[in-house]
SEMAR-689207 format. One record per residue: residue number from 1; residue in three letters; z negated, y negated, x of N, C-alpha, C in turn. Coordinates in pm, 1 decimal, padded with zeros to 6 digits, always signed. Atoms other than C-alpha are relative to their C-alpha. Example, Ala and Ser with C-alpha at 12.3 -4.5 7.8 and 13.67 -1.06 7.14 Angstrom:
BEGIN
+-----+---------+----------+----------+----------+----------+----------+----------+----------+----------+----------+
! num ! residuo !       nz !       ny !       nx !      caz !      cay !      cax !       cz !       cy !       cx !
+-----+---------+----------+----------+----------+----------+----------+----------+----------+----------+----------+
!   1 !     ALA ! +00000.0 ! +00119.0 ! +00089.0 ! -00780.0 ! +00450.0 ! +01230.0 ! +00000.0 ! -00120.0 ! +00090.0 !
!   2 !     SER ! +00006.0 ! +00119.0 ! -00082.0 ! -00714.0 ! +00106.0 ! +01367.0 ! -00073.0 ! -00109.0 ! -00077.0 !
+-----+---------+----------+----------+----------+----------+----------+----------+----------+----------+----------+
//
This chain:
BEGIN
+-----+---------+----------+----------+----------+----------+----------+----------+----------+----------+----------+
! num ! residuo !       nz !       ny !       nx !      caz !      cay !      cax !       cz !       cy !       cx !
+-----+---------+----------+----------+----------+----------+----------+----------+----------+----------+----------+
!   1 !     MET ! -00103.0 ! -00040.1 ! +00094.8 ! -06521.4 ! +02368.1 ! +03072.3 ! -00058.5 ! +00109.3 ! -00089.5 !
!   2 !     ASN ! +00051.7 ! -00102.4 ! +00091.5 ! -06634.6 ! +02553.3 ! +02760.6 ! +00106.9 ! +00107.0 ! -00024.8 !
!   3 !     ARG ! -00092.8 ! -00112.6 ! +00018.6 ! -06473.1 ! +02878.5 ! +02649.1 ! +00120.1 ! -00035.3 ! -00085.8 !
!   4 !     ARG ! -00113.1 ! +00039.7 ! +00085.0 ! -06259.0 ! +02718.5 ! +02379.9 ! +00105.8 ! -00073.3 ! +00082.2 !
!   5 !     VAL ! -00093.5 ! +00073.7 ! -00086.8 ! -06103.3 ! +02477.9 ! +02631.3 ! +00061.7 ! +00095.4 ! +00102.5 !
!   6 !     ALA ! -00051.1 ! -00097.2 ! -00097.2 ! -06071.2 ! +02761.2 ! +02884.1 ! +00110.7 ! +00085.6 ! -00061.7 !
!   7 !     ARG ! -00104.3 ! -00078.4 ! +00068.7 ! -05874.5 ! +02967.5 ! +02628.4 ! +00126.4 ! -00083.2 ! -00018.2 !
!   8 !     LEU ! -00114.0 ! +00089.7 ! +00018.7 ! -05651.4 ! +02670.9 ! +02551.5 ! +00077.9 ! -00015.2 ! +00130.6 !
!   9 !     ARG ! -00065.5 ! +00018.1 ! -00130.6 ! -05578.5 ! +02606.1 ! +02920.3 ! +00063.7 ! +00131.1 ! +00047.8 !
!  10 !     ALA ! -00055.3 ! -00129.7 ! -00040.9 ! -05527.5 ! +02978.5 ! +02987.1 ! +00127.9 ! +00030.1 ! -00076.5 !
!  11 !     ALA ! -00120.7 ! -00023.0 ! +00080.3 ! -05279.3 ! +03006.7 ! +02699.8 ! +00114.6 ! -00088.9 ! +00048.0 !
!  12 !     GLN ! -00103.0 ! +00090.8 ! -00051.3 ! -05092.9 ! +02702.3 ! +02832.6 ! +00057.0 ! +00052.1 ! +00131.7 !
!  13 !     ALA ! -00045.9 ! -00052.5 ! -00129.2 ! -05077.1 ! +02853.4 ! +03181.9 ! +00084.6 ! +00125.4 ! -00019.1 !
!  14 !     LEU ! -00076.0 ! -00123.0 ! +00025.3 ! -04961.1 ! +03192.1 ! +03049.3 ! +00136.0 ! -00030.4 ! -00061.7 !
!  15 !     TYR ! -00126.5 ! +00044.3 ! +00059.2 ! -04695.3 ! +03020.8 ! +02839.9 ! +00094.0 ! -00048.7 ! +00109.9 !
!  16 !     GLN ! -00082.0 ! +00055.1 ! -00108.3 ! -04571.3 ! +02833.6 ! +03145.1 ! +00050.8 ! +00109.9 ! +00093.9 !
!  17 !     ILE ! -00039.8 ! -00111.4 ! -00086.4 ! -04566.2 ! +03149.8 ! +03357.1 ! +00111.9 ! +00080.3 ! -00065.6 !
!  18 !     ASP ! -00099.9 ! -00077.0 ! +00074.2 ! -04368.1 ! +03332.8 ! +03088.0 ! +00131.9 ! -00076.8 ! -00010.9 !
!  19 !     LEU ! -00118.9 ! +00082.4 ! +00020.3 ! -04126.1 ! +03043.8 ! +03034.3 ! +00078.4 ! -00023.0 ! +00128.6 !
!  20 !     THR ! -00068.4 ! +00044.6 ! -00122.0 ! -04050.7 ! +02942.7 ! +03392.3 ! -00024.5 ! +00088.5 ! +00120.8 !
!  21 !     ASP ! +00033.4 ! -00089.6 ! -00110.3 ! -04182.8 ! +03230.1 ! +03605.9 ! -00072.9 ! -00076.0 ! +00111.3 !
!  22 !     THR ! +00079.9 ! +00078.6 ! -00092.8 ! -04417.7 ! +02979.4 ! +03768.9 ! -00104.4 ! +00088.7 ! +00065.6 !
!  23 !     GLU ! +00105.3 ! -00071.2 ! -00071.6 ! -04659.9 ! +03111.1 ! +04030.0 ! -00133.4 ! -00027.8 ! -00070.4 !
!  24 !     ILE ! +00123.1 ! +00007.8 ! +00079.6 ! -05003.6 ! +03173.7 ! +03875.9 ! -00084.6 ! -00122.7 ! +00034.0 !
!  25 !     ASN ! +00086.8 ! +00112.4 ! -00037.0 ! -05205.2 ! +02918.5 ! +04074.1 ! +00064.1 ! -00134.4 ! -00031.1 !
!  26 !     ALA ! -00070.0 ! +00124.6 ! +00033.9 ! -04941.3 ! +02649.8 ! +04024.8 ! -00007.2 ! -00025.8 ! -00149.6 !
!  27 !     ALA ! +00008.4 ! +00015.4 ! +00145.1 ! -04941.3 ! +02713.0 ! +03649.2 ! -00140.1 ! -00042.8 ! -00041.9 !
!  28 !     ILE ! +00138.4 ! +00035.8 ! +00032.4 ! -05320.5 ! +02696.2 ! +03633.3 ! -00024.5 ! -00146.8 ! +00034.5 !
!  29 !     HIS ! +00021.6 ! +00138.4 ! -00044.0 ! -05328.1 ! +02372.9 ! +03830.4 ! +00073.3 ! -00099.3 ! -00090.7 !
!  30 !     SER ! -00081.5 ! +00094.2 ! +00078.0 ! -05055.0 ! +02214.6 ! +03616.6 ! -00055.4 ! -00026.0 ! -00140.2 !
!  31 !     VAL ! +00052.1 ! +00019.2 ! +00135.9 ! -05244.1 ! +02260.1 ! +03287.8 ! -00136.3 ! -00069.7 ! -00003.0 !
!  32 !     LEU ! +00130.3 ! +00064.9 ! -00005.3 ! -05570.6 ! +02107.7 ! +03405.1 ! +00014.9 ! -00151.4 ! -00006.6 !
!  33 !     ASP ! +00003.7 ! +00146.1 ! +00001.7 ! -05650.0 ! +01747.0 ! +03324.7 ! -00051.0 ! -00049.6 ! +00134.9 !
!  34 !     GLU ! +00045.2 ! +00058.9 ! -00126.1 ! -05719.8 ! +01512.9 ! +03613.9 ! -00151.8 ! +00011.8 ! +00010.3 !
!  35 !     GLY ! +00142.5 ! -00017.5 ! -00022.9 ! -06059.3 ! +01595.8 ! +03758.8 ! -00059.1 ! +00124.9 ! -00062.5 !
!  36 !     GLU ! +00047.6 ! -00122.2 ! +00064.8 ! -06087.8 ! +01914.5 ! +03550.7 ! +00010.9 ! +00116.9 ! +00097.5 !
!  37 !     VAL ! +00001.9 ! -00116.6 ! -00087.1 ! -06176.9 ! +02235.0 ! +03731.6 ! +00006.7 ! +00124.9 ! -00087.9 !
!  38 !     ALA ! -00013.4 ! -00125.0 ! +00075.4 ! -06074.4 ! +02579.0 ! +03608.8 ! -00130.8 ! +00077.6 ! +00006.1 !
!  39 !     SER ! +00121.7 ! -00081.1 ! +00004.9 ! -06372.2 ! +02784.8 ! +03495.5 ! +00032.0 ! +00143.2 ! +00042.3 !
!  40 !     THR ! -00015.6 ! -00141.9 ! -00033.3 ! -06426.9 ! +03142.1 ! +03604.2 ! +00060.3 ! +00074.3 ! -00117.8 !
!  41 !     PHE ! -00051.4 ! -00063.1 ! +00121.8 ! -06359.1 ! +03244.2 ! +03244.0 ! +00150.7 ! -00023.0 ! -00013.6 !
!  42 !     MET ! -00142.5 ! +00030.6 ! +00009.2 ! -06020.9 ! +03067.9 ! +03241.3 ! +00079.1 ! +00079.9 ! +00104.1 !
!  43 !     LEU ! -00069.1 ! -00073.3 ! -00107.3 ! -05921.5 ! +03222.3 ! +03574.9 ! +00006.7 ! +00149.3 ! -00032.2 !
!  44 !     ASP ! +00001.7 ! -00141.2 ! +00039.1 ! -06025.0 ! +03565.5 ! +03448.1 ! +00103.2 ! +00027.4 ! -00108.2 !
!  45 !     LEU ! -00098.0 ! -00019.0 ! +00108.0 ! -05815.9 ! +03523.6 ! +03132.1 ! +00142.9 ! +00000.6 ! +00054.4 !
!  46 !     VAL ! -00137.1 ! +00009.9 ! -00051.3 ! -05503.1 ! +03418.2 ! +03321.1 ! +00030.9 ! +00117.2 ! +00091.9 !
!  47 !     ASN ! -00027.5 ! -00106.4 ! -00097.0 ! -05527.7 ! +03661.8 ! +03611.2 ! -00006.3 ! +00138.3 ! -00063.0 !
!  48 !     GLY ! +00013.0 ! -00130.0 ! +00065.2 ! -05646.6 ! +03953.7 ! +03398.0 ! +00116.1 ! +00030.6 ! -00092.7 !
!  49 !     THR ! -00113.0 ! -00019.8 ! +00091.0 ! -05374.8 ! +03902.8 ! +03139.0 ! +00125.9 ! +00034.9 ! +00077.8 !
!  50 !     ILE ! -00118.4 ! -00028.0 ! -00082.9 ! -05106.7 ! +03895.3 ! +03408.8 ! -00011.3 ! +00139.4 ! +00062.2 !
!  51 !     GLU ! +00018.8 ! -00130.7 ! -00064.4 ! -05254.4 ! +04198.6 ! +03587.9 ! +00017.8 ! +00115.4 ! -00098.6 !
!  52 !     GLN ! -00006.4 ! -00108.8 ! +00098.3 ! -05271.4 ! +04403.8 ! +03265.5 ! +00117.3 ! -00012.3 ! -00096.9 !
!  53 !     LYS ! -00115.0 ! +00022.0 ! +00089.2 ! -04946.7 ! +04281.7 ! +03109.6 ! +00073.7 ! +00130.4 ! -00030.8 !
!  54 !     ASP ! -00072.5 ! -00125.8 ! +00021.6 ! -04783.1 ! +04623.6 ! +03158.0 ! -00075.9 ! +00097.1 ! -00089.8 !
!  55 !     GLU ! +00079.5 ! -00081.9 ! +00091.7 ! -05069.0 ! +04785.9 ! +02963.3 ! -00006.9 ! -00064.2 ! -00138.2 !
!  56 !     ILE ! +00015.3 ! +00074.1 ! +00125.1 ! -05091.6 ! +04514.4 ! +02696.3 ! +00130.4 ! -00003.1 ! -00080.1 !
!  57 !     ASP ! -00127.3 ! +00015.7 ! +00071.1 ! -04722.2 ! +04474.6 ! +02611.5 ! +00039.0 ! +00119.9 ! -00086.8 !
!  58 !     PRO ! -00031.4 ! -00111.5 ! +00089.9 ! -04672.1 ! +04830.7 ! +02480.0 ! -00086.4 ! +00001.5 ! -00126.4 !
!  59 !     ILE ! +00086.9 ! +00008.6 ! +00118.1 ! -04970.3 ! +04780.4 ! +02247.0 ! +00056.5 ! -00103.3 ! -00096.7 !
!  60 !     ILE ! -00060.0 ! +00104.8 ! +00084.3 ! -04810.7 ! +04459.7 ! +02119.9 ! +00126.8 ! +00053.8 ! -00065.5 !
!  61 !     SER ! -00127.2 ! -00051.5 ! +00052.5 ! -04470.9 ! +04627.6 ! +02080.5 ! -00021.7 ! +00097.7 ! -00115.0 !
!  62 !     GLN ! +00029.9 ! -00097.2 ! +00105.2 ! -04623.1 ! +04908.2 ! +01873.3 ! -00061.0 ! -00066.7 ! -00123.5 !
!  63 !     SER ! +00067.3 ! +00070.4 ! +00109.2 ! -04799.8 ! +04648.2 ! +01656.6 ! +00092.7 ! -00094.4 ! -00076.1 !
!  64 !     LEU ! -00096.0 ! +00089.2 ! +00065.0 ! -04490.1 ! +04450.5 ! +01563.0 ! +00077.4 ! +00075.5 ! -00106.1 !
!  65 !     GLN ! -00077.8 ! -00061.2 ! +00106.2 ! -04311.8 ! +04523.7 ! +01238.5 ! +00127.9 ! -00080.9 ! -00017.0 !
!  66 !     GLY ! -00127.9 ! +00068.2 ! +00013.4 ! -03942.7 ! +04436.2 ! +01240.6 ! +00027.1 ! -00101.6 ! +00109.9 !
!  67 !     TRP ! -00016.1 ! +00092.5 ! -00111.6 ! -03976.5 ! +04247.4 ! +01568.3 ! -00003.0 ! +00078.7 ! +00130.2 !
!  68 !     THR ! +00021.6 ! -00051.3 ! -00134.8 ! -03951.6 ! +04315.2 ! +01937.9 ! -00082.9 ! -00104.9 ! +00073.1 !
!  69 !     ILE ! +00084.2 ! +00093.5 ! -00075.3 ! -04183.8 ! +04158.3 ! +02191.1 ! +00083.8 ! -00114.2 ! +00057.7 !
!  70 !     ASP ! -00088.6 ! +00104.0 ! -00054.5 ! -03885.3 ! +03968.8 ! +02335.0 ! +00037.4 ! -00105.2 ! -00104.0 !
!  71 !     ARG ! -00031.4 ! +00095.7 ! +00107.0 ! -03824.3 ! +03803.0 ! +01996.6 ! -00118.2 ! -00087.8 ! -00037.6 !
!  72 !     MET ! +00119.3 ! +00080.0 ! +00031.3 ! -04180.3 ! +03674.7 ! +01971.0 ! +00013.2 ! -00138.1 ! +00062.3 !
!  73 !     GLY ! +00007.5 ! +00132.5 ! -00059.9 ! -04230.3 ! +03306.3 ! +02027.3 ! -00086.1 ! +00006.2 ! +00124.8 !
!  74 !     LEU ! +00073.0 ! -00004.5 ! -00126.6 ! -04354.7 ! +03237.3 ! +02378.1 ! -00146.9 ! -00037.6 ! -00016.8 !
!  75 !     VAL ! +00138.6 ! +00040.3 ! +00023.1 ! -04668.3 ! +03063.4 ! +02251.9 ! -00076.6 ! +00115.2 ! -00063.2 !
!  76 !     ASP ! +00066.0 ! -00112.1 ! +00066.7 ! -04754.7 ! +03349.3 ! +02017.0 ! -00021.2 ! +00116.5 ! +00097.2 !
!  77 !     ARG ! +00010.2 ! -00111.3 ! -00094.9 ! -04686.8 ! +03606.0 ! +02288.6 ! -00110.0 ! -00026.2 ! +00102.5 !
!  78 !     ALA ! +00104.4 ! +00033.9 ! -00097.4 ! -04908.4 ! +03424.6 ! +02540.0 ! -00137.9 ! +00014.2 ! -00062.4 !
!  79 !     ILE ! +00129.8 ! -00006.9 ! +00068.3 ! -05191.8 ! +03398.0 ! +02287.4 ! -00038.9 ! +00144.9 ! -00029.0 !
!  80 !     VAL ! +00030.2 ! -00139.8 ! +00032.0 ! -05168.3 ! +03761.8 ! +02176.5 ! -00033.4 ! +00078.2 ! +00126.8 !
!  81 !     ARG ! +00029.8 ! -00069.3 ! -00125.7 ! -05154.7 ! +03890.9 ! +02534.9 ! -00140.0 ! -00035.0 ! +00049.5 !
!  82 !     MET ! +00128.8 ! +00046.0 ! -00050.3 ! -05451.9 ! +03680.9 ! +02639.1 ! -00114.1 ! +00052.7 ! -00086.6 !
!  83 !     SER ! +00105.3 ! -00044.2 ! +00091.4 ! -05652.9 ! +03774.6 ! +02331.3 ! -00025.4 ! +00149.8 ! +00011.4 !
!  84 !     LEU ! +00018.7 ! -00144.6 ! -00017.7 ! -05591.7 ! +04145.8 ! +02373.6 ! -00071.4 ! +00029.1 ! +00131.4 !
!  85 !     TYR ! +00071.8 ! -00016.8 ! -00127.2 ! -05698.0 ! +04119.0 ! +02736.3 ! -00149.0 ! -00029.0 ! -00020.5 !
!  86 !     GLU ! +00139.3 ! +00040.0 ! +00022.5 ! -06014.3 ! +03937.3 ! +02628.7 ! -00074.9 ! +00104.0 ! -00082.3 !
!  87 !     MET ! +00065.8 ! -00097.2 ! +00087.4 ! -06095.5 ! +04185.7 ! +02350.8 ! -00028.0 ! +00131.6 ! +00070.7 !
!  88 !     LYS ! +00014.0 ! -00128.3 ! -00068.0 ! -06044.8 ! +04486.1 ! +02575.7 ! -00094.3 ! -00005.5 ! +00119.9 !
!  89 !     ASN ! +00064.3 ! +00004.2 ! -00131.4 ! -06215.9 ! +04359.9 ! +02890.3 ! -00123.0 ! -00088.5 ! +00014.2 !
!  90 !     ILE ! +00114.0 ! +00090.3 ! -00015.6 ! -06472.4 ! +04087.4 ! +02831.6 ! -00104.9 ! +00037.7 ! -00103.4 !
!  91 !     GLU ! +00095.3 ! -00065.9 ! +00089.8 ! -06770.5 ! +04262.5 ! +02684.3 ! -00102.9 ! -00093.4 ! -00061.4 !
!  92 !     ASP ! +00104.3 ! +00087.0 ! +00054.9 ! -07004.7 ! +03966.7 ! +02629.7 ! +00050.0 ! -00091.5 ! -00111.4 !
!  93 !     ILE ! -00055.4 ! +00077.5 ! +00110.8 ! -06773.2 ! +03813.4 ! +02368.1 ! +00034.0 ! +00097.3 ! -00112.8 !
!  94 !     PRO ! -00033.4 ! -00088.4 ! +00112.3 ! -06763.6 ! +03978.5 ! +02025.2 ! +00149.8 ! -00005.3 ! -00032.0 !
!  95 !     VAL ! -00142.7 ! -00010.1 ! +00029.5 ! -06415.6 ! +04097.3 ! +01928.7 ! +00041.8 ! -00099.0 ! -00108.6 !
!  96 !     ASN ! -00037.8 ! +00090.2 ! +00108.9 ! -06420.1 ! +03892.6 ! +01608.0 ! +00007.6 ! -00145.7 ! +00047.2 !
!  97 !     VAL ! -00008.3 ! +00136.1 ! -00055.1 ! -06482.5 ! +03573.9 ! +01811.1 ! +00134.2 ! -00018.3 ! +00071.0 !
!  98 !     SER ! -00129.2 ! +00006.6 ! -00070.2 ! -06183.2 ! +03644.4 ! +02036.4 ! +00114.9 ! -00004.4 ! -00099.8 !
!  99 !     PHE ! -00101.6 ! -00009.1 ! +00105.0 ! -05976.8 ! +03731.0 ! +01729.6 ! +00017.0 ! -00135.4 ! -00069.8 !
! 100 !     ASN ! -00005.4 ! +00128.6 ! +00069.9 ! -06065.2 ! +03408.7 ! +01544.9 ! +00048.8 ! -00113.3 ! +00089.6 !
! 101 !     GLU ! -00046.1 ! +00102.8 ! -00094.3 ! -06012.7 ! +03192.8 ! +01854.1 ! +00151.5 ! +00009.5 ! +00018.9 !
! 102 !     ALA ! -00144.4 ! -00018.4 ! -00015.1 ! -05663.7 ! +03341.9 ! +01893.5 ! +00074.8 ! -00057.7 ! -00119.7 !
! 103 !     ILE ! -00065.1 ! +00050.8 ! +00121.1 ! -05573.7 ! +03259.6 ! +01534.2 ! -00004.1 ! -00152.4 ! -00002.6 !
! 104 !     GLU ! +00011.1 ! +00145.9 ! -00002.9 ! -05701.4 ! +02902.8 ! +01571.6 ! +00095.0 ! -00061.3 ! +00103.1 !
! 105 !     LEU ! -00095.1 ! +00047.7 ! -00101.1 ! -05500.1 ! +02856.3 ! +01892.3 ! +00142.9 ! +00005.9 ! -00053.4 !
! 106 !     ALA ! -00135.7 ! -00016.0 ! +00054.2 ! -05188.4 ! +02989.1 ! +01720.3 ! +00029.2 ! -00104.8 ! -00106.3 !
! 107 !     LYS ! -00019.3 ! +00103.2 ! +00102.2 ! -05235.9 ! +02754.5 ! +01424.9 ! +00020.0 ! -00136.5 ! +00063.1 !
! 108 !     ALA ! -00007.3 ! +00131.1 ! -00064.8 ! -05286.3 ! +02457.0 ! +01655.4 ! +00133.5 ! -00020.4 ! +00070.5 !
! 109 !     PHE ! -00124.2 ! +00013.1 ! -00076.0 ! -04976.9 ! +02528.9 ! +01864.6 ! +00124.5 ! +00028.0 ! -00082.0 !
! 110 !     GLY ! -00120.8 ! -00041.5 ! +00068.9 ! -04741.8 ! +02690.1 ! +01618.4 ! -00003.1 ! -00018.0 ! -00150.1 !
! 111 !     GLY ! +00007.0 ! +00019.7 ! +00143.1 ! -04860.2 ! +02604.9 ! +01272.5 ! -00054.0 ! +00120.2 ! -00074.2 !
! 112 !     GLU ! +00061.0 ! -00102.1 ! +00085.7 ! -04981.5 ! +02816.1 ! +00983.4 ! +00070.2 ! +00135.0 ! +00011.6 !
! 113 !     GLU ! -00072.8 ! -00127.1 ! -00012.9 ! -04707.4 ! +03079.7 ! +01017.4 ! -00039.9 ! +00073.2 ! +00127.1 !
! 114 !     SER ! +00042.6 ! -00063.2 ! -00124.8 ! -04807.2 ! +03143.0 ! +01377.8 ! -00138.0 ! +00060.3 ! -00014.5 !
! 115 !     GLY ! +00134.1 ! -00053.3 ! +00022.2 ! -05166.6 ! +03188.1 ! +01270.4 ! +00003.8 ! +00131.9 ! -00073.8 !
! 116 !     ARG ! -00012.5 ! -00124.7 ! +00076.7 ! -05069.6 ! +03452.7 ! +01016.4 ! +00065.3 ! +00109.8 ! +00084.0 !
! 117 !     PHE ! -00070.4 ! -00097.6 ! -00083.7 ! -04831.8 ! +03621.8 ! +01260.0 ! -00095.1 ! +00058.8 ! +00104.5 !
! 118 !     VAL ! +00094.1 ! -00045.8 ! -00102.1 ! -05092.7 ! +03640.8 ! +01537.3 ! -00109.3 ! +00086.1 ! -00063.8 !
! 119 !     ASN ! +00099.7 ! -00077.5 ! +00072.7 ! -05350.4 ! +03764.4 ! +01286.3 ! +00052.1 ! +00141.5 ! -00026.6 !
! 120 !     GLY ! -00058.3 ! -00130.4 ! +00031.0 ! -05118.4 ! +04047.3 ! +01177.0 ! +00018.6 ! +00087.5 ! +00122.3 !
! 121 !     VAL ! -00024.8 ! -00076.9 ! -00122.5 ! -05022.5 ! +04152.3 ! +01528.4 ! -00131.9 ! +00046.5 ! +00060.7 !
! 122 !     LEU ! +00129.0 ! -00037.8 ! -00058.3 ! -05380.8 ! +04146.2 ! +01654.9 ! -00071.8 ! +00104.2 ! -00085.3 !
! 123 !     SER ! +00063.0 ! -00099.9 ! +00087.6 ! -05504.5 ! +04340.5 ! +01350.2 ! +00056.1 ! +00138.6 ! +00027.5 !
! 124 !     LYS ! -00064.2 ! -00129.4 ! -00029.5 ! -05251.6 ! +04618.0 ! +01414.1 ! -00036.6 ! +00048.2 ! +00140.2 !
! 125 !     ALA ! +00030.1 ! -00036.8 ! -00137.7 ! -05317.1 ! +04611.8 ! +01788.6 ! -00143.4 ! +00050.9 ! +00013.0 !
! 126 !     MET ! +00138.6 ! -00043.7 ! -00007.2 ! -05692.2 ! +04644.8 ! +01739.4 ! -00017.1 ! +00139.0 ! -00059.8 !
! 127 !     GLU ! +00002.8 ! -00135.3 ! +00056.5 ! -05635.8 ! +04950.0 ! +01518.9 ! +00042.2 ! +00101.0 ! +00106.1 !
! 128 !     LYS ! -00050.0 ! -00090.5 ! -00103.3 ! -05440.6 ! +05107.5 ! +01803.4 ! -00099.0 ! +00015.4 ! +00115.4 !
! 129 !     ILE ! +00096.8 ! -00003.5 ! -00109.6 ! -05700.1 ! +05017.1 ! +02065.5 ! -00122.5 ! +00081.3 ! -00039.8 !
! 130 !     GLU ! +00120.2 ! -00070.2 ! +00046.5 ! -05987.7 ! +05152.8 ! +01855.6 ! +00023.2 ! +00149.1 ! -00018.7 !
! 131 !     ASP ! -00030.7 ! -00143.4 ! +00018.7 ! -05807.7 ! +05486.4 ! +01796.6 ! -00013.3 ! +00078.6 ! +00130.2 !
+-----+---------+----------+----------+----------+----------+----------+----------+----------+----------+----------+
//
């Protein structure tokens, strides 16, 4: 499983966890294709994002303009959480790669508006993280 697919599967699992409060391992298993095995990278994204959710969500909340985190679409929220986790914690991936992958995921799942929204939120969040 390459990193792009791992991000896609991780975002799907995080979405499912957020939507239905599914147990982490069950969510991971449910998004894998038959015969597909979760990569270490995918597992790190899902578990790390869940573990650091209480640290990530305030950054997101401070980065929203005219929105609350609860009003965000579940897909956008899952992607932004996962991407912030990746940017903050996975050092061998350049921040701009994580950033661009998040925007592409948002466009694929939510359309052009989601791509712009995720771009804006992540841009503001990165300013806060870098300060």
